[in-house]
C-alpha positions as CSV (number, residue, x, y, z in Angstrom):
1,M,-18.1,-25.6,-42.6
2,F,-18.9,-29.2,-43.1
3,P,-22.6,-30.4,-43.4
4,Y,-23.5,-32.4,-40.2
5,E,-26.5,-34.2,-39.2
6,D,-28.7,-32.7,-36.5
7,N,-30.6,-36.1,-36.2
8,G,-31.7,-38.8,-38.4
9,V,-33.0,-36.7,-41.2
10,S,-31.6,-33.3,-40.4
11,W,-28.9,-32.0,-41.5
12,W,-27.2,-28.4,-41.6
13,T,-24.8,-27.3,-44.5
14,G,-23.5,-23.9,-43.1
15,Y,-23.0,-20.4,-44.0
16,F,-21.3,-20.8,-46.8
17,S,-23.6,-23.2,-48.9
18,S,-27.2,-21.7,-48.0
19,R,-28.8,-18.8,-49.1
20,P,-26.2,-17.1,-51.4
21,N,-28.7,-14.6,-52.5
22,A,-29.8,-13.4,-49.2
23,K,-25.9,-12.8,-48.2
24,S,-25.9,-10.6,-51.2
25,E,-28.8,-8.4,-50.6
26,A,-27.2,-8.2,-47.2
27,R,-23.9,-7.3,-48.2
28,G,-25.5,-4.7,-50.6
29,G,-27.7,-3.6,-48.1
30,S,-24.7,-2.5,-45.8
31,R,-22.7,-1.1,-48.6
32,N,-25.8,1.4,-49.2
33,F,-26.5,1.9,-45.1
34,H,-22.2,2.4,-45.3
35,A,-23.1,4.7,-48.1
36,S,-25.8,6.9,-46.7
37,A,-24.3,7.3,-43.3
38,Q,-21.4,9.0,-44.9
39,M,-23.9,10.8,-47.1
40,G,-26.4,12.1,-44.0
41,S,-23.1,13.2,-41.9
42,L,-22.3,15.4,-44.7
43,S,-25.4,16.8,-44.2
44,V,-25.8,17.0,-40.8
45,L,-22.4,19.5,-40.8
46,K,-24.0,21.7,-43.0
47,S,-24.7,24.7,-41.1
48,T,-27.8,25.6,-43.5
49,T,-29.5,22.0,-42.1
50,S,-32.5,22.2,-40.0
51,D,-32.9,20.6,-36.7
52,D,-36.4,18.3,-38.0
53,E,-34.0,17.6,-41.4
54,V,-31.3,16.3,-39.0
55,K,-34.0,14.4,-37.3
56,D,-35.0,12.7,-40.2
57,I,-31.8,12.1,-41.5
58,L,-31.0,10.0,-38.0
59,D,-34.2,8.5,-37.2
60,A,-33.6,6.9,-41.7
61,K,-30.6,5.7,-40.4
62,D,-31.6,3.9,-37.2
63,H,-34.2,2.4,-39.3
64,M,-31.9,1.1,-42.1
65,L,-29.5,0.0,-39.1
66,D,-32.4,-2.1,-37.4
67,A,-33.7,-3.6,-40.6
68,L,-30.0,-5.0,-41.2
69,G,-29.4,-6.2,-37.6
70,I,-32.9,-8.0,-38.4
71,Y,-31.4,-9.4,-41.5
72,Q,-28.0,-10.4,-40.9
73,H,-29.0,-12.2,-37.6
74,H,-27.7,-15.7,-37.7
75,D,-30.7,-17.2,-37.8
76,A,-32.2,-15.1,-40.7
77,I,-29.2,-15.0,-42.8
78,T,-28.8,-19.0,-42.9
79,G,-32.2,-19.9,-42.7
80,T,-32.4,-21.6,-39.9
81,A,-35.1,-19.1,-37.8
82,K,-38.7,-20.6,-37.0
């Protein structure tokens, strides 16, 4: 995506040229989320896992998924949020 002018003094540079560290953190967080979701699934499938442990695992998964969703929103990841 090429830079484009929004008005006389504002330029948009696009996804690939802005906030590279934030995008790296989002990719790392996504990798961690998927790995922990797989491990959580294996734990939930064990017959020795209590209902409270299952609830804790699912609550942690939902919390991380919400955080990733907010962080990866198009305005957050590009830095255009107000």
